[in-house]
Steps between C-alpha positions, in 0.01 A plus 500: 500500500787738564559769760218719627715811532756687297731799523320833506687764300473877483298600191515824298355811667254759373320800647130580470386857576128563551364846415134456596310799362299523180271758342202264520460144626411262216197279577694177436812592702576311822848646549581719799424825319336816631326778309693826534264749665752769591856599412744212468699477829828478310754593766342295778464192284846514343650544846301203632612281207867573562464443876329169422783397268758608759339262750498207258841563343695330778341168408638509145846643558736406217219381272450708184148608410458382141167665421263762641129514424287806576142372523173642618257671487640726232873554562518757220309739730852561637705709261842415361689717748329326791577156354863607445529611863352171614740296286792703631394434858462131428847483347651632822324235710526182293736387225341544157632279221650715221259349245195496729163491325293792635131487404235767556129428457316780320157574359432675170371853489468791732603317818866517396707743706800503267626382161632151447829654384526673839436173684769340287743775598403444864619138477189308392583267207169316457134611511187288532210687339147414613323521165254211573307543172501697174119506491335816638187316611698233685714763673189681618334182628802407715525851644825614339542877482714505184396469139644326195670818377684536829634145468635583154663822623657315795635220278660753265660673798630167630654421162682835498602501867830309494366228732647152459158333489130539569200280566139541392236363738195356325190337648250270331164359603375856561134594548326493163820410313470300179759261361578749225559780748730284713709398198509857370651605834778245457565600138522868592735421789724304263504792255641729770819292498481454877785264601279349773124446516309388810167341406276389782135422557276727703393318814253610766707532817346519850450844653484682168216700345466241224469218754219688676324581172624249240491621141407260216822327395576270203429137581781246546483376143530850353781590744685184392465598132640843586818367660540212254484722192703778666772242563521433128525872420776559754702195397476597132630846589812359668396517865572210735264415784732453796230527769124450507429869440833625362636513144835642399733538208843335546685622813216735597352295784432695819780412741308616804201277430722206406663527841157477667403194299834329561457544877773760530535755781375857508473784744161671508467862610192720498146471635383140458823379338604137546850354520672161511847443649713186513763443768706210368719500812217402735282332238201734527273675250293789627198686363443863599213745444485873567202696636236553230379844605718781358442724802595229749801412286620860484449536876757228562284189550659306216549128561157335513601134472807278502492120501720208407396263223462140612609224257146433373451870430835525321406212273157648420624856445786383279265307271228765516750735335716266290200336333412836344817480291541319169848381599547156662532480876851391586581273795815692589322836494215363712738376768711817496196728539307292757758293687283193431585175327370441148317187614251720690414675175464174310271356768262796472525500119413131468130553440560760230763275340260204497232714337735629231491861618873495581787303348832409661820507293864500614429616854258771391124546504320669210144564390353283232301692240188387686651612830568849369123542461437398861774673699264594784404136545864394519582774752222374727673159522781670698281661766623425854 
């Protein structure tokens, strides 16, 4: 059967920064975001972020931060000078890799506080643009405050900005959306030349306006046709699906998200941010969460939760993430990231292997083509 444990190793390190305000809360959004009802508390929040990082920095001494992701909310409510000041403060507290990927989420249109060229000069080298759809009716029905013209203007600005890369976020399965509209969105995204396209289905999440008052959504069969035919369009255009909802041209995968899905480490700063830290010396993996309320966070009440992951949780969380990727799951990587023996993974995978959802080859697990259609079912097999 083999050993039940293995050698836990220190994985790559990233940094997630949560900027929680937005102009208006979208009815489908379950993220920790807050509608901005007064002036943005820039100085207080930037100061709190750097104090938070100062507290956490001692736990990652000597480990370079390989990527930073500014998420939200709408991070582009902070202007380029403020982002530059924040990056400078971060660089004096943790070691930033010289080639670090630095991503800023942004929305098209009037919510922008600065040009993409200015963000590039500030140190951002990648932008994720929340387009969601190129159909005016669909945008209105999901509560977006930008229009199609503003997407086009933003894309042109991204192309001229000097950024290394950018992502377009698209959603499908929207209220009232037809198959033709969903495929037109994908075709228009491809025509922008975006190096990376995120394409994910609208779902009704608890505690959202849409969950309380569900809109009419495409049925499962229509939603399947949308993703199936979109897959063909994206593959024909030279994009590779490397994760359930992520498509990229060669060498344009998002490093920050890959680190999540490969069970890497990351610091999380900001209201509601989460982190994961591995201590190979004592064999522990810890999850952390910061206070969700911006006011409480800025007042100094920052750490809301910290707990160690037990072996069963490590196994589940590893596969919950790794099964989202198209790449095979490697025995050596599993042991290095969890400290568990490969036999534990094989025991829990046995049912999915017997049903043909997973295949085992040369010490690796991979989806079958059937399994790729039922990732959620496979993930459930690894629940503690």
